C-alpha positions as YAML, in Angstrom:
chain: A
units: angstrom
residues:
- id: 1
  name: UNK
  ca: [102.50, 121.00, 96.62]
- id: 2
  name: UNK
  ca: [100.16, 118.02, 96.93]
- id: 3
  name: UNK
  ca: [100.84, 115.11, 99.27]
- id: 4
  name: UNK
  ca: [100.94, 111.52, 98.04]
- id: 5
  name: UNK
  ca: [101.40, 108.82, 100.68]
- id: 6
  name: UNK
  ca: [102.25, 105.33, 99.44]
- id: 7
  name: UNK
  ca: [102.35, 101.98, 101.17]
- id: 8
  name: UNK
  ca: [105.60, 99.99, 100.89]
- id: 9
  name: UNK
  ca: [105.02, 96.21, 100.96]
- id: 10
  name: UNK
  ca: [102.77, 94.99, 98.19]
- id: 11
  name: UNK
  ca: [102.59, 98.47, 96.67]
- id: 12
  name: UNK
  ca: [106.05, 99.87, 95.96]
- id: 13
  name: UNK
  ca: [107.91, 96.58, 96.45]
- id: 14
  name: UNK
  ca: [107.11, 92.88, 96.16]
- id: 15
  name: UNK
  ca: [107.50, 91.68, 99.74]
- id: 16
  name: UNK
  ca: [106.36, 88.12, 99.04]
- id: 17
  name: UNK
  ca: [109.13, 87.20, 96.60]
- id: 18
  name: UNK
  ca: [111.74, 88.78, 98.88]
- id: 19
  name: UNK
  ca: [110.31, 86.88, 101.86]
- id: 20
  name: UNK
  ca: [110.49, 83.57, 100.01]
- id: 21
  name: UNK
  ca: [114.13, 84.20, 99.13]
- id: 22
  name: UNK
  ca: [115.14, 85.45, 102.59]
- id: 23
  name: UNK
  ca: [113.50, 82.59, 104.49]
- id: 24
  name: UNK
  ca: [115.01, 79.97, 102.18]
- id: 25
  name: UNK
  ca: [118.50, 81.43, 102.57]
- id: 26
  name: UNK
  ca: [118.17, 81.82, 106.34]
- id: 27
  name: UNK
  ca: [117.05, 78.23, 106.75]
- id: 28
  name: UNK
  ca: [119.88, 76.93, 104.56]
- id: 29
  name: UNK
  ca: [122.50, 78.93, 106.45]
- id: 30
  name: UNK
  ca: [121.43, 77.36, 109.76]
- id: 31
  name: UNK
  ca: [120.44, 73.95, 108.39]
- id: 32
  name: UNK
  ca: [116.95, 74.40, 109.81]
- id: 33
  name: UNK
  ca: [114.48, 71.53, 109.40]
- id: 34
  name: UNK
  ca: [111.53, 71.81, 107.03]
- id: 35
  name: UNK
  ca: [109.06, 72.31, 109.86]
- id: 36
  name: UNK
  ca: [111.06, 75.35, 111.02]
- id: 37
  name: UNK
  ca: [110.91, 76.80, 107.52]
- id: 38
  name: UNK
  ca: [107.16, 76.23, 107.37]
- id: 39
  name: UNK
  ca: [106.80, 77.83, 110.79]
- id: 40
  name: UNK
  ca: [108.71, 80.90, 109.61]
- id: 41
  name: UNK
  ca: [106.70, 81.27, 106.43]
- id: 42
  name: UNK
  ca: [103.49, 81.17, 108.45]
- id: 43
  name: UNK
  ca: [104.61, 83.54, 111.20]
- id: 44
  name: UNK
  ca: [106.18, 86.08, 108.85]
- id: 45
  name: UNK
  ca: [103.41, 85.99, 106.23]
- id: 46
  name: UNK
  ca: [102.02, 89.42, 107.13]
- id: 47
  name: UNK
  ca: [104.87, 91.06, 109.04]
- id: 48
  name: UNK
  ca: [108.09, 90.27, 110.88]
- id: 49
  name: UNK
  ca: [109.47, 91.48, 114.21]
- id: 50
  name: UNK
  ca: [112.49, 90.63, 116.32]
- id: 51
  name: UNK
  ca: [110.15, 88.76, 118.67]
- id: 52
  name: UNK
  ca: [109.37, 86.22, 115.94]
- id: 53
  name: UNK
  ca: [113.00, 85.12, 115.97]
- id: 54
  name: UNK
  ca: [113.10, 84.81, 119.75]
- id: 55
  name: UNK
  ca: [110.15, 82.44, 119.43]
- id: 56
  name: UNK
  ca: [111.84, 80.58, 116.56]
- id: 57
  name: UNK
  ca: [114.95, 80.11, 118.68]
- id: 58
  name: UNK
  ca: [112.94, 78.77, 121.59]
- id: 59
  name: UNK
  ca: [110.68, 76.52, 119.51]
- id: 60
  name: UNK
  ca: [113.52, 74.80, 117.67]
- id: 61
  name: UNK
  ca: [116.32, 74.97, 120.23]
- id: 62
  name: UNK
  ca: [118.70, 77.09, 118.16]
- id: 63
  name: UNK
  ca: [122.03, 78.14, 119.65]
- id: 64
  name: UNK
  ca: [122.39, 81.36, 117.66]
- id: 65
  name: UNK
  ca: [120.97, 84.40, 119.44]
- id: 66
  name: UNK
  ca: [117.59, 85.83, 118.53]
- id: 67
  name: UNK
  ca: [119.24, 89.21, 117.89]
- id: 68
  name: UNK
  ca: [121.64, 87.68, 115.37]
- id: 69
  name: UNK
  ca: [118.82, 85.77, 113.65]
- id: 70
  name: UNK
  ca: [116.79, 88.96, 113.34]
- id: 71
  name: UNK
  ca: [119.71, 90.96, 111.96]
- id: 72
  name: UNK
  ca: [120.48, 88.21, 109.47]
- id: 73
  name: UNK
  ca: [116.86, 88.23, 108.33]
- id: 74
  name: UNK
  ca: [116.88, 92.04, 107.98]
- id: 75
  name: UNK
  ca: [120.02, 91.83, 105.85]
- id: 76
  name: UNK
  ca: [118.61, 89.02, 103.70]
- id: 77
  name: UNK
  ca: [115.31, 90.82, 103.15]
- id: 78
  name: UNK
  ca: [116.95, 94.11, 102.25]
- id: 79
  name: UNK
  ca: [119.25, 92.37, 99.77]
- id: 80
  name: UNK
  ca: [116.36, 90.42, 98.20]
- id: 81
  name: UNK
  ca: [113.76, 93.17, 97.86]
- id: 82
  name: UNK
  ca: [113.67, 95.27, 94.70]
- id: 83
  name: UNK
  ca: [111.76, 98.23, 93.34]
- id: 84
  name: UNK
  ca: [111.22, 98.28, 89.60]
- id: 85
  name: UNK
  ca: [113.01, 101.11, 87.79]
- id: 86
  name: UNK
  ca: [109.72, 102.24, 86.25]
- id: 87
  name: UNK
  ca: [108.35, 102.83, 89.77]
- id: 88
  name: UNK
  ca: [111.38, 104.85, 90.84]
- id: 89
  name: UNK
  ca: [111.14, 106.85, 87.63]
- id: 90
  name: UNK
  ca: [107.44, 107.49, 88.23]
- id: 91
  name: UNK
  ca: [108.07, 108.77, 91.74]
- id: 92
  name: UNK
  ca: [110.82, 111.05, 90.43]
- id: 93
  name: UNK
  ca: [108.35, 112.44, 87.87]
- id: 94
  name: UNK
  ca: [105.84, 113.10, 90.64]
- id: 95
  name: UNK
  ca: [108.39, 115.07, 92.63]
- id: 96
  name: UNK
  ca: [109.36, 117.01, 89.51]
- id: 97
  name: UNK
  ca: [105.66, 117.86, 89.14]
- id: 98
  name: UNK
  ca: [105.70, 119.42, 92.63]
- id: 99
  name: UNK
  ca: [104.22, 116.47, 94.53]
- id: 100
  name: UNK
  ca: [105.36, 115.73, 98.08]
- id: 101
  name: UNK
  ca: [105.88, 111.97, 98.45]
- id: 102
  name: UNK
  ca: [105.77, 109.99, 101.67]
- id: 103
  name: UNK
  ca: [105.96, 106.31, 102.52]
- id: 104
  name: UNK
  ca: [103.67, 105.06, 105.29]
- id: 105
  name: UNK
  ca: [104.21, 101.44, 106.23]
- id: 106
  name: UNK
  ca: [103.44, 98.93, 108.94]
- id: 107
  name: UNK
  ca: [106.46, 97.01, 110.22]
- id: 108
  name: UNK
  ca: [109.62, 97.26, 112.30]
- id: 109
  name: UNK
  ca: [111.62, 100.42, 111.68]
- id: 110
  name: UNK
  ca: [114.98, 98.79, 111.00]
- id: 111
  name: UNK
  ca: [113.77, 96.36, 108.34]
- id: 112
  name: UNK
  ca: [111.47, 98.83, 106.56]
- id: 113
  name: UNK
  ca: [114.18, 101.49, 106.36]
- id: 114
  name: UNK
  ca: [116.69, 98.89, 105.16]
- id: 115
  name: UNK
  ca: [114.31, 98.08, 102.30]
- id: 116
  name: UNK
  ca: [113.90, 101.75, 101.43]
- id: 117
  name: UNK
  ca: [117.66, 102.28, 101.35]
- id: 118
  name: UNK
  ca: [118.47, 99.13, 99.37]
- id: 119
  name: UNK
  ca: [115.83, 99.75, 96.70]
- id: 120
  name: UNK
  ca: [116.71, 103.41, 96.20]
- id: 121
  name: UNK
  ca: [113.27, 104.53, 97.36]
- id: 122
  name: UNK
  ca: [114.83, 106.54, 100.20]
- id: 123
  name: UNK
  ca: [116.28, 108.92, 97.63]
- id: 124
  name: UNK
  ca: [112.97, 109.73, 95.91]
- id: 125
  name: UNK
  ca: [110.64, 110.31, 98.88]
- id: 126
  name: UNK
  ca: [110.31, 113.27, 101.22]
- id: 127
  name: UNK
  ca: [109.39, 111.47, 104.43]
- id: 128
  name: UNK
  ca: [108.82, 108.04, 105.97]
- id: 129
  name: UNK
  ca: [106.55, 106.87, 108.79]
- id: 130
  name: UNK
  ca: [106.91, 103.29, 110.03]
- id: 131
  name: UNK
  ca: [104.45, 101.75, 112.48]
- id: 132
  name: UNK
  ca: [107.31, 100.63, 114.70]
- id: 133
  name: UNK
  ca: [108.23, 104.30, 115.27]
- id: 134
  name: UNK
  ca: [105.17, 104.84, 117.48]
- id: 135
  name: UNK
  ca: [104.10, 101.24, 118.08]
- id: 136
  name: UNK
  ca: [100.88, 101.93, 116.17]
- id: 137
  name: UNK
  ca: [99.69, 100.55, 112.86]
- id: 138
  name: UNK
  ca: [97.62, 101.71, 109.92]
- id: 139
  name: UNK
  ca: [94.76, 102.63, 109.89]
- id: 140
  name: UNK
  ca: [95.56, 104.61, 113.06]
- id: 141
  name: UNK
  ca: [95.28, 108.30, 112.07]
- id: 142
  name: UNK
  ca: [98.36, 109.13, 114.14]
- id: 143
  name: UNK
  ca: [100.60, 107.26, 111.71]
- id: 144
  name: UNK
  ca: [99.17, 109.26, 108.80]
- id: 145
  name: UNK
  ca: [99.74, 112.46, 110.77]
- id: 146
  name: UNK
  ca: [103.35, 111.42, 111.42]
- id: 147
  name: UNK
  ca: [103.89, 110.68, 107.73]
- id: 148
  name: UNK
  ca: [102.60, 114.10, 106.70]
- id: 149
  name: UNK
  ca: [104.68, 115.83, 109.38]
- id: 150
  name: UNK
  ca: [107.83, 114.06, 108.24]
- id: 151
  name: UNK
  ca: [107.08, 115.25, 104.72]
- id: 152
  name: UNK
  ca: [106.86, 118.79, 106.02]
- id: 153
  name: UNK
  ca: [103.18, 119.25, 105.17]
- id: 154
  name: UNK
  ca: [99.88, 119.48, 107.02]
- id: 155
  name: UNK
  ca: [97.56, 116.49, 106.66]
- id: 156
  name: UNK
  ca: [94.62, 118.88, 106.85]
- id: 157
  name: UNK
  ca: [95.62, 120.22, 103.42]
- id: 158
  name: UNK
  ca: [94.57, 116.88, 101.90]
- id: 159
  name: UNK
  ca: [96.26, 114.62, 99.38]
- id: 160
  name: UNK
  ca: [96.22, 110.99, 98.32]
- id: 161
  name: UNK
  ca: [96.86, 107.54, 99.80]
- id: 162
  name: UNK
  ca: [97.94, 104.63, 97.58]
- id: 163
  name: UNK
  ca: [98.08, 101.06, 98.86]
- id: 164
  name: UNK
  ca: [96.98, 97.45, 98.59]
- id: 165
  name: UNK
  ca: [95.44, 96.95, 102.03]
- id: 166
  name: UNK
  ca: [91.72, 97.84, 102.03]
- id: 167
  name: UNK
  ca: [91.37, 98.60, 105.74]
- id: 168
  name: UNK
  ca: [94.85, 99.86, 106.55]
- id: 169
  name: UNK
  ca: [95.56, 101.92, 103.46]
- id: 170
  name: UNK
  ca: [92.20, 102.84, 101.97]
- id: 171
  name: UNK
  ca: [90.17, 102.89, 105.17]
- id: 172
  name: UNK
  ca: [92.94, 104.75, 106.96]
- id: 173
  name: UNK
  ca: [93.24, 107.25, 104.14]
- id: 174
  name: UNK
  ca: [89.51, 107.90, 104.20]
- id: 175
  name: UNK
  ca: [89.61, 108.52, 107.96]
- id: 176
  name: UNK
  ca: [92.08, 111.37, 107.58]
- id: 177
  name: UNK
  ca: [90.43, 112.95, 104.56]
- id: 178
  name: UNK
  ca: [92.73, 111.69, 101.81]
- id: 179
  name: UNK
  ca: [91.62, 110.56, 98.38]
- id: 180
  name: UNK
  ca: [92.57, 106.94, 97.76]
- id: 181
  name: UNK
  ca: [93.86, 104.56, 95.11]
- id: 182
  name: UNK
  ca: [93.62, 100.83, 95.79]
- id: 183
  name: UNK
  ca: [95.86, 98.19, 94.22]
- id: 184
  name: UNK
  ca: [93.42, 95.33, 93.88]
- id: 185
  name: UNK
  ca: [94.36, 91.86, 95.07]
- id: 186
  name: UNK
  ca: [93.08, 91.37, 98.61]
- id: 187
  name: UNK
  ca: [89.44, 90.72, 99.46]
- id: 188
  name: UNK
  ca: [87.47, 93.92, 99.96]
- id: 189
  name: UNK
  ca: [85.68, 93.86, 103.34]
- id: 190
  name: UNK
  ca: [81.96, 94.51, 103.57]
- id: 191
  name: UNK
  ca: [81.02, 97.99, 104.66]
- id: 192
  name: UNK
  ca: [84.28, 99.71, 103.72]
- id: 193
  name: UNK
  ca: [83.76, 102.77, 101.50]
- id: 194
  name: UNK
  ca: [85.10, 102.33, 97.99]
- id: 195
  name: UNK
  ca: [88.42, 103.78, 96.93]
- id: 196
  name: UNK
  ca: [88.37, 106.72, 94.54]
- id: 197
  name: UNK
  ca: [90.31, 104.66, 91.98]
- id: 198
  name: UNK
  ca: [91.17, 100.97, 91.62]
- id: 199
  name: UNK
  ca: [94.27, 99.87, 89.68]
- id: 200
  name: UNK
  ca: [96.33, 96.75, 89.06]
- id: 201
  name: UNK
  ca: [99.78, 98.29, 89.47]
- id: 202
  name: UNK
  ca: [101.33, 101.19, 91.34]
- id: 203
  name: UNK
  ca: [102.50, 102.64, 88.02]
- id: 204
  name: UNK
  ca: [98.83, 103.08, 87.09]
- id: 205
  name: UNK
  ca: [98.32, 104.96, 90.35]
- id: 206
  name: UNK
  ca: [101.28, 107.23, 89.59]
- id: 207
  name: UNK
  ca: [99.78, 107.98, 86.17]
- id: 208
  name: UNK
  ca: [96.49, 108.99, 87.82]
- id: 209
  name: UNK
  ca: [98.35, 111.33, 90.17]
- id: 210
  name: UNK
  ca: [100.36, 112.85, 87.32]
- id: 211
  name: UNK
  ca: [97.13, 113.49, 85.43]
- id: 212
  name: UNK
  ca: [95.81, 115.31, 88.51]
- id: 213
  name: UNK
  ca: [98.73, 117.70, 88.12]
- id: 214
  name: UNK
  ca: [97.85, 118.67, 84.56]
...
C-alpha cells in the first residue's frame, strides 16, 4: 500500500469561503461592530486558535467568555465548510486502489477534526495528524512522522504529499522523502525545490495518484 498525505485547508476544503460565512454569522449573533469583524478577518486569515478569541474579547470588551466564542466559531466553521462530492469519491477510489490516505494539517485539533467529521472526510481517510496535537506545524518532519504512524505505515517507505502551501506542504514533503503535488495559487518562494507535479485542483492530483497505481 502506498501512502498519500493531503493537506486540509485550501486543498481538500475551501477554508476561505467557510471563514467568510462563519465570521459574518458570529459577528451578527453578537452585534459586533465593523472594526471587530475586520479585526477577526485579519487575525484568522491564516489560522484560528482559542487565544484569538480571548484577545477579541479583551480588545472589544465583550461579556461572553472566550471559551464560548471559540466554541461558537468552531461550530460555525464546521457547519459552513464543505468537501465536494467529487473529492470524496476520488479519495474512496484511491483507497479502493490500495492507497493509504492521511490528512496532515496545521491548526487547532478541535476545529480541524470538526471539519473532517462534518464534511465526511473522516470516513474516507486512514489517519489524521493536526499540528495542535504536538504543538508543531508543517514543515516540521515530526508532524509528517505522526501522520504516517496514525495511518499505520512507515514514512521511510515513501509516498506522496499533496497541498497548496509551498513551504509547509511541498517543502515539508521533500524533507521527509515524499514525492509532491502542489496546488498552485500561492507565491512560490525562491530557492524551494520544485514539486514533482503542479495542478489546479485536488481532483487533478488524485488522478495523478490513481495513474501511479496502474
